[in-house]
C-alpha positions in Angstrom: -5.6 -2.3 -20.1 -7.0 -2.3 -23.6 -10.4 -0.5 -23.5 -11.8 -3.1 -26.0 -10.7 -6.6 -25.0 -10.3 -5.5 -21.3 -7.6 -8.1 -20.8 -4.4 -7.3 -22.7 -2.1 -4.3 -21.8 -2.8 -1.2 -24.0 0.7 -1.3 -25.4 0.0 0.6 -28.7 -1.5 3.9 -29.5 -4.0 3.6 -32.4 -4.1 6.8 -34.4 -7.7 6.7 -35.5 -6.9 8.7 -38.6 -4.4 6.4 -40.4 -1.2 7.5 -42.0 -2.5 7.0 -45.6 -5.3 9.5 -44.8 -3.1 11.8 -42.8 -0.6 12.2 -45.7 -3.4 13.1 -48.1 -4.9 15.7 -45.7 -1.4 17.3 -45.3 -1.2 17.8 -49.0 -4.4 19.9 -48.8 -2.6 22.3 -46.4 -5.8 23.0 -44.4 -4.3 22.8 -40.9 -2.1 25.3 -39.2 1.5 24.3 -39.5 0.2 21.4 -41.6 -0.3 19.4 -38.4 -3.3 17.2 -38.7 -4.9 16.6 -35.2 -4.6 13.1 -33.8 -6.9 10.9 -31.9 -4.6 8.4 -30.1 -6.5 5.5 -28.6 -4.6 3.2 -26.3 -5.2 -0.4 -27.6 -3.5 -3.7 -27.3 -1.5 -5.0 -30.3 -4.1 -7.7 -31.1 -7.0 -5.2 -31.2 -5.0 -2.6 -33.1 -3.7 -5.1 -35.6 -7.1 -6.6 -36.2 -8.6 -3.2 -37.0 -5.7 -2.5 -39.4 -6.1 -5.8 -41.3 -9.8 -5.7 -41.4 -10.5 -2.1 -42.3 -7.4 0.0 -43.2 -5.7 -2.3 -45.6 -8.6 -2.7 -48.0 -9.9 0.9 -47.6 -6.7 2.8 -48.4 -6.4 1.9 -52.1 -10.1 2.8 -52.8 -10.6 5.9 -50.6 -7.1 7.3 -50.8 -7.2 8.3 -54.6 -10.8 9.6 -54.2 -9.6 11.9 -51.4 -6.9 13.2 -53.8 -9.6 14.0 -56.4 -9.5 11.0 -58.6 -12.9 10.2 -60.1 -14.1 6.7 -59.5 -17.4 4.9 -59.8 -17.8 3.0 -56.6 -19.1 -0.6 -56.8 -21.4 -1.8 -54.1 -18.4 -3.6 -52.6 -16.3 -0.4 -52.6 -19.1 1.4 -50.9 -19.4 -1.3 -48.2 -15.6 -1.2 -47.6 -15.6 2.6 -47.3 -18.7 2.6 -45.1 -17.3 0.0 -42.7 -14.1 2.0 -42.3 -16.1 5.2 -41.7 -18.3 3.5 -39.0 -15.2 2.0 -37.4 -13.5 5.3 -37.3 -16.5 7.1 -35.9 -16.9 4.5 -33.1 -13.2 4.4 -32.2 -13.2 8.3 -32.0 -16.2 8.1 -29.7 -14.1 5.8 -27.4 -11.4 8.5 -27.0 -11.0 9.1 -23.2 -11.1 12.8 -23.9 -14.7 12.6 -25.3 -17.3 13.1 -22.6 -19.9 10.3 -22.8 -22.2 8.7 -20.3 -20.9 5.3 -19.0 -23.8 3.4 -20.6 -23.2 5.0 -24.0 -19.4 4.3 -23.7 -20.2 0.6 -22.9 -22.5 0.3 -25.9 -19.9 1.9 -28.2 -17.2 -0.5 -26.8 -19.5 -3.5 -27.5 -20.1 -2.3 -31.1 -16.3 -1.8 -31.6 -15.7 -5.3 -30.3 -18.3 -6.7 -32.7 -16.7 -5.0 -35.6 -13.3 -6.2 -34.5 -14.5 -9.8 -34.1 -16.9 -10.1 -37.1 -15.8 -7.4 -39.6 -19.3 -6.1 -40.0 -20.8 -2.8 -39.0 -23.7 -2.6 -36.6 -27.1 -3.1 -38.1 -28.1 0.2 -36.7 -25.7 2.2 -38.9 -26.0 4.4 -42.0 -23.4 6.0 -44.2 -24.0 8.4 -47.1 -21.1 9.3 -49.4 -20.7 12.2 -51.7 -18.1 13.6 -54.1 -17.0 17.1 -53.0 -15.4 19.8 -55.2 -13.4 22.1 -52.9 -13.7 24.8 -55.6 -17.5 24.9 -55.4 -19.2 26.4 -52.3 -21.6 24.0 -50.5 -24.4 26.5 -50.9 -23.8 26.9 -54.7 -26.7 26.6 -57.2 -27.6 23.0 -57.7 -26.4 21.8 -54.3 -29.9 21.9 -52.7 -29.9 18.1 -52.6 -26.9 18.1 -50.3 -28.9 19.6 -47.4 -31.6 17.7 -45.7 -34.3 19.2 -43.5 -36.4 17.3 -41.0 -35.7 15.2 -38.0 -32.6 13.4 -37.0 -32.9 10.1 -35.2 -31.9 9.5 -31.6 -28.3 8.5 -32.2 -25.5 6.8 -30.3 -22.9 8.5 -32.5 -23.0 10.7 -35.7 -20.6 12.8 -37.8 -20.5 14.7 -41.0 -16.9 14.8 -42.4 -15.1 16.2 -45.3 -11.8 14.8 -46.4 -10.3 16.2 -49.6 -12.7 15.4 -52.4 -15.1 13.1 -50.5 -17.7 13.9 -47.9 -19.8 11.6 -45.7 -22.5 11.5 -43.2 -22.5 8.7 -40.7 -25.0 7.7 -38.0 -25.2 4.8 -35.6 -28.3 4.5 -33.4 -31.3 2.5 -32.3 -32.4 0.1 -35.1 -36.0 1.5 -35.3 -34.8 5.0 -35.3 -32.3 4.3 -38.0 -34.9 2.5 -40.2 -37.2 5.6 -40.1 -34.2 7.9 -40.8 -33.0 5.9 -43.8 -36.5 5.6 -45.2 -36.8 9.4 -45.1 -33.7 9.8 -47.3 -34.5 10.0 -50.9 -31.1 8.7 -52.0 
């Protein structure tokens, strides 16, 4: 059965990294044999299709060219679209049966995924920080001090720091009070 709706047969395999992103990553040639790893999540057609319509279709034309290195000033709407996609991707990856997680945490992640599927909005307890990335400049180069943050990290349900072509992001989903303290401590 579908791990989200718990009623329909899991008759599709959702590749959490969509084809539009996979093609761009292949162009970078960073994986052995140019094979980008897959996270295939068994979902029903309804859940899989809803995530595609709600997140993939509007994110690809914005984020895709940025991954390729196109410079673009993101509007608040663009930022929200990309942020929602990043959060959805993080949560679906966390549902991968191969990821070890306590049952209570897996249930909470499933509930958040269902809320995103049904309402199209990320959890209130989420945070995404986007950055342009120049692959020709080392992360520890002069002037990059602001990219690194010292201090505490909140108690989190899920988190990731990712790099995809010319864009990097940090994403966290956790308890609302913890996230409020964490976001308040971020200067940007």
